[in-house]
C-alpha positions as CSV (number, residue, x, y, z in Angstrom):
1,M,0.9,13.0,-7.3
2,T,4.5,14.7,-6.7
3,G,5.0,14.3,-3.2
4,P,7.8,12.4,-1.9
5,V,7.4,8.5,-1.1
6,V,8.0,8.2,2.5
7,V,9.3,4.8,4.4
8,G,9.2,4.2,7.9
9,F,12.6,2.4,8.3
10,D,14.0,1.1,11.3
11,G,16.7,-1.7,10.1
12,S,14.4,-4.4,10.4
13,P,14.0,-7.2,7.8
14,A,10.4,-5.9,7.3
15,S,11.6,-2.3,6.7
16,V,14.4,-3.2,4.6
17,T,11.7,-5.2,2.4
18,A,9.2,-2.2,2.3
19,A,12.4,0.3,1.4
20,W,13.2,-1.9,-1.7
21,W,9.6,-1.6,-2.8
22,A,9.4,2.3,-2.1
23,A,12.7,2.7,-4.2
24,H,11.3,0.8,-6.8
25,E,8.1,2.8,-6.6
26,A,9.6,6.3,-6.4
27,A,12.2,5.2,-9.6
28,D,9.2,4.2,-11.7
29,R,6.9,7.2,-10.7
30,H,10.1,9.9,-11.0
31,L,9.2,11.0,-7.3
32,P,11.7,11.6,-4.1
33,L,12.3,9.0,-1.8
34,V,12.7,9.7,2.0
35,L,13.8,7.3,4.6
36,L,12.4,8.0,8.3
37,H,13.6,6.4,11.1
38,S,12.6,7.6,14.8
39,W,15.4,6.8,17.3
40,T,12.8,6.9,19.9
41,T,10.7,4.1,18.5
42,Q,13.0,1.2,17.9
43,P,12.2,-2.2,16.7
44,L,11.7,-5.0,19.7
45,D,14.0,-7.7,17.7
46,V,17.2,-5.3,17.2
47,P,19.2,-5.7,20.5
48,I,20.7,-2.2,21.0
49,P,21.6,-0.3,24.1
50,Q,18.9,1.6,25.8
51,E,21.3,4.9,25.8
52,A,20.0,7.9,23.8
53,H,23.6,8.4,21.9
54,S,23.5,4.7,21.0
55,K,20.1,4.5,19.8
56,Q,20.6,7.5,17.7
57,R,24.2,5.9,16.2
58,F,22.1,2.7,15.6
59,G,19.4,4.7,13.7
60,R,22.0,7.3,11.6
61,E,23.9,4.0,10.6
62,A,21.1,2.2,9.6
63,L,19.7,4.6,7.5
64,E,23.4,5.0,5.6
65,R,23.3,1.5,4.7
66,A,20.1,1.5,3.4
67,S,20.7,4.7,1.6
68,A,23.8,2.8,-0.1
69,E,22.1,-0.2,-0.9
70,L,19.2,1.6,-2.6
71,L,21.3,4.2,-4.3
72,H,23.4,0.8,-5.6
73,R,20.1,-0.6,-6.9
74,H,19.1,2.9,-8.4
75,G,21.7,5.5,-9.5
76,D,19.5,8.0,-10.0
77,L,16.9,7.9,-7.2
78,A,16.7,11.5,-5.5
79,L,17.2,10.0,-1.8
80,T,17.2,11.6,1.7
81,T,17.0,10.4,5.2
82,E,15.6,11.9,8.4
83,L,16.2,10.9,11.6
84,V,13.9,11.8,14.4
85,A,13.2,12.1,18.1
86,E,9.5,12.3,17.4
87,P,7.2,8.8,17.6
88,A,7.4,7.2,14.5
89,A,3.7,7.4,14.1
90,H,3.5,11.3,14.4
91,A,6.5,11.7,12.6
92,L,5.0,9.7,9.5
93,L,1.4,11.2,10.0
94,E,3.2,14.7,9.6
95,L,5.3,13.9,6.7
96,G,1.8,12.2,5.2
97,E,0.4,15.5,4.7
98,S,2.7,16.7,1.8
99,A,3.5,12.6,0.6
100,S,2.5,10.8,-2.3
101,M,2.5,7.7,-0.2
102,L,3.8,6.3,3.1
103,V,5.2,2.5,3.1
104,L,5.3,0.3,6.1
105,G,6.9,-3.1,6.3
106,S,5.0,-6.0,7.7
107,R,6.5,-8.9,9.8
108,G,5.2,-12.0,7.2
109,H,2.3,-13.4,5.9
110,G,-0.5,-13.4,8.4
111,S,0.3,-10.5,10.5
112,V,-0.6,-6.7,10.2
113,A,2.4,-6.2,12.8
114,S,4.0,-2.9,11.4
115,F,7.9,-2.0,10.9
116,L,7.6,-1.4,14.5
117,L,4.5,-2.3,16.4
118,G,1.1,-3.6,15.4
119,S,-0.7,-0.6,16.9
120,I,1.6,1.9,15.4
121,S,1.1,0.5,11.6
122,L,-2.7,0.4,12.4
123,H,-2.7,3.8,13.7
124,V,-1.0,5.0,10.4
125,L,-2.7,2.9,8.2
126,G,-6.3,4.4,9.6
127,L,-5.3,7.7,10.0
128,A,-2.7,8.9,7.2
129,P,-4.2,11.6,4.8
130,C,-2.5,9.8,1.8
131,P,-2.2,6.3,0.2
132,T,-0.4,3.9,3.0
133,V,1.1,0.7,1.5
134,A,2.0,-2.5,3.8
135,V,4.7,-4.2,2.3
136,R,5.6,-7.7,3.5
137,A,9.0,-9.1,4.8
138,D,8.4,-12.2,3.3
139,D,7.3,-11.5,-0.2
140,P,9.6,-13.4,-2.7
141,A,8.9,-10.9,-5.6
142,V,10.1,-7.7,-3.8
143,E,13.2,-9.3,-1.8
144,A,14.5,-10.6,-5.2
145,G,13.7,-8.1,-7.4
146,W,10.8,-8.0,-10.5
147,G,12.8,-10.2,-12.5
148,H,12.1,-13.1,-10.2
149,P,10.2,-16.0,-11.2
150,A,7.8,-15.1,-8.1
151,A,6.8,-11.4,-9.9
152,A,6.2,-13.1,-13.6
153,D,2.6,-13.8,-13.2
154,R,1.9,-10.4,-10.9
155,R,1.0,-8.5,-14.0
156,E,-1.9,-6.9,-12.2
157,V,-3.1,-4.1,-9.9
158,A,-6.4,-5.4,-8.0
159,V,-8.3,-2.3,-6.8
160,G,-11.7,-3.2,-4.4
161,V,-14.6,-0.7,-5.7
162,Q,-17.0,-0.7,-2.8
163,E,-19.5,1.8,-4.8
164,P,-18.5,3.1,-8.1
165,G,-19.0,6.9,-7.7
166,A,-17.1,9.5,-6.4
167,T,-16.2,7.5,-3.7
168,A,-13.9,5.2,-5.7
169,A,-12.1,7.9,-7.7
170,P,-8.9,8.1,-5.2
171,L,-8.8,4.6,-5.3
172,L,-8.9,4.0,-9.0
173,E,-6.5,7.0,-9.5
174,F,-3.8,4.9,-7.6
175,A,-4.6,1.8,-9.0
176,F,-4.2,3.3,-12.7
177,T,-1.3,5.2,-11.5
178,A,0.7,2.2,-10.2
179,A,-0.3,0.0,-13.1
180,A,0.8,2.6,-15.6
181,A,4.1,2.9,-13.9
182,R,4.8,-0.9,-13.9
183,G,3.5,-2.0,-17.3
184,A,0.9,-3.9,-15.4
185,G,-3.2,-3.8,-15.9
186,V,-5.9,-3.1,-13.5
187,R,-8.5,-5.8,-12.0
188,A,-11.5,-3.5,-10.8
189,V,-13.2,-5.8,-8.2
190,R,-16.9,-5.2,-7.3
191,A,-18.9,-7.8,-4.9
192,L,-22.2,-8.1,-5.0
193,P,-24.0,-9.0,-1.7
194,L,-26.4,-11.9,-1.7
195,T,-29.6,-9.9,-0.5
196,S,-29.1,-8.0,-3.9
197,L,-30.2,-11.0,-5.4
198,A,-33.2,-11.9,-3.4
199,T,-35.9,-10.1,-5.5
200,R,-34.2,-10.2,-8.9
201,R,-32.1,-12.2,-11.4
202,D,-28.4,-12.9,-10.5
203,Q,-27.6,-12.2,-14.4
204,D,-29.6,-8.7,-14.5
205,V,-27.9,-7.5,-10.9
206,E,-24.4,-8.3,-12.5
207,A,-25.3,-6.4,-16.0
208,E,-26.1,-3.6,-14.3
209,E,-23.3,-3.5,-11.9
210,R,-20.8,-3.8,-14.8
211,V,-22.4,-0.8,-16.2
212,R,-22.1,1.1,-13.4
213,L,-18.4,-0.2,-13.0
214,A,-17.9,0.6,-16.5
215,E,-19.0,4.5,-16.2
216,A,-16.5,4.7,-13.0
217,L,-13.9,3.2,-15.0
218,A,-14.1,5.2,-18.2
219,P,-12.6,8.5,-17.1
220,W,-9.2,6.5,-16.1
221,Q,-9.5,4.2,-18.9
222,E,-9.4,7.7,-21.1
223,K,-6.4,8.8,-19.2
224,Y,-4.6,5.6,-19.3
225,P,-5.2,4.1,-22.5
226,D,-2.3,1.9,-22.8
227,V,-3.6,0.0,-19.4
228,P,-5.5,-3.1,-19.7
229,V,-8.7,-3.2,-17.7
230,T,-10.6,-6.2,-16.3
231,K,-13.9,-6.0,-15.0
232,H,-14.2,-8.4,-11.9
233,V,-18.1,-8.4,-10.7
234,A,-19.0,-11.4,-8.7
235,T,-21.3,-12.4,-5.9
236,G,-20.4,-12.9,-2.1
237,P,-18.7,-11.7,0.7
238,A,-16.6,-8.6,0.0
239,T,-13.4,-10.1,1.5
240,E,-13.8,-13.2,-0.5
241,V,-14.3,-11.8,-3.5
242,L,-11.1,-9.1,-3.1
243,L,-8.9,-12.2,-1.9
244,T,-9.9,-14.4,-4.8
245,A,-9.1,-11.8,-7.4
246,S,-6.1,-10.6,-5.7
247,A,-4.5,-14.0,-6.0
248,R,-2.0,-12.9,-8.7
249,S,-1.5,-9.5,-8.2
250,C,1.5,-7.2,-7.6
251,L,-0.6,-4.5,-5.7
252,T,-4.0,-4.6,-4.1
253,V,-5.8,-1.1,-3.3
254,V,-8.3,-0.7,-0.3
255,G,-10.3,2.0,0.7
256,R,-11.2,3.5,3.9
257,K,-13.0,6.8,5.1
258,R,-11.2,9.6,6.0
259,H,-11.9,10.6,10.1
260,P,-12.2,14.1,11.3
261,S,-10.1,13.2,14.6
262,H,-6.9,11.9,15.2
263,L,-8.7,10.2,18.3
264,T,-11.3,8.3,16.2
265,W,-10.1,5.7,13.4
266,K,-11.1,2.6,11.9
267,L,-10.0,-0.1,9.1
268,G,-12.9,-2.0,7.6
269,P,-13.3,-5.6,7.5
270,V,-12.2,-5.7,3.8
271,A,-8.8,-3.4,4.8
272,H,-8.1,-6.0,7.5
273,A,-8.8,-8.9,5.4
274,A,-6.3,-7.6,2.7
275,L,-3.9,-6.8,5.3
276,H,-4.0,-10.1,7.1
277,H,-4.3,-12.3,3.6
278,V,-3.4,-11.1,0.5
279,P,0.0,-12.4,-0.7
280,C,1.2,-8.7,-2.1
281,P,1.6,-5.5,-1.0
282,V,-1.6,-3.8,-0.2
283,A,-2.4,-0.1,-0.3
284,V,-4.9,1.6,2.0
285,V,-6.1,4.9,0.2
286,P,-8.3,7.6,2.1
287,H,-11.5,8.6,0.3
288,D,-14.4,11.0,1.6
């Protein structure tokens, strides 16, 4: 992945935290960072006049302040800003065609509200052609920096592997790349439905699934030999298994199917649960 990291930025606290996370990610991966602000789609919690000129001035000043702070934190960061008139979701999806990832701010724990409106965030998460990361405004590890005690025990990237095989490859690529950039490990999570044990012994099924999971992980372990890997195979609902496995993650990666049309999009129950309840940034990665 060589495209930029693109942040939806509107000056709200949630988007500021998202920008901090994105800048750290871009610096670690040696990628450019783009801060995108749509002056026609601004946050409801920022009191500004309704005149177009005032909205543009607000956006320009917000971008300037954020750029100055991020360059102070990361002096060698290749950072650009875009102030656009088109709706935020449309602009983000367009940039997503060439981006390594999109980054959105979430207003806090228990909410998938976006850096603008919940419907916009879900629209982008459900349709973006590249991985999209939701970052919580109240995440202390992001807000205080990676040296903060809140980040000390977050040394894993959890990735949900619904089905080992070709569909898992984009998720594993994103997870291993992220882990290598952070000096973290990967926890590959595979949930087994209760029905799979109806006619076979528990340990037999789990042993077979561990072999399948190991085969899916092998190419990425060969490519990233310094990334520790934990195979997490457990029986139970996929949402519960992933949430349990993500308790101490610095990033959780889930997948969603690509959609042929912008008129139809859907996030699955596991992605929804992760966005609602996982206490760290969540990456939603499209796959075929």
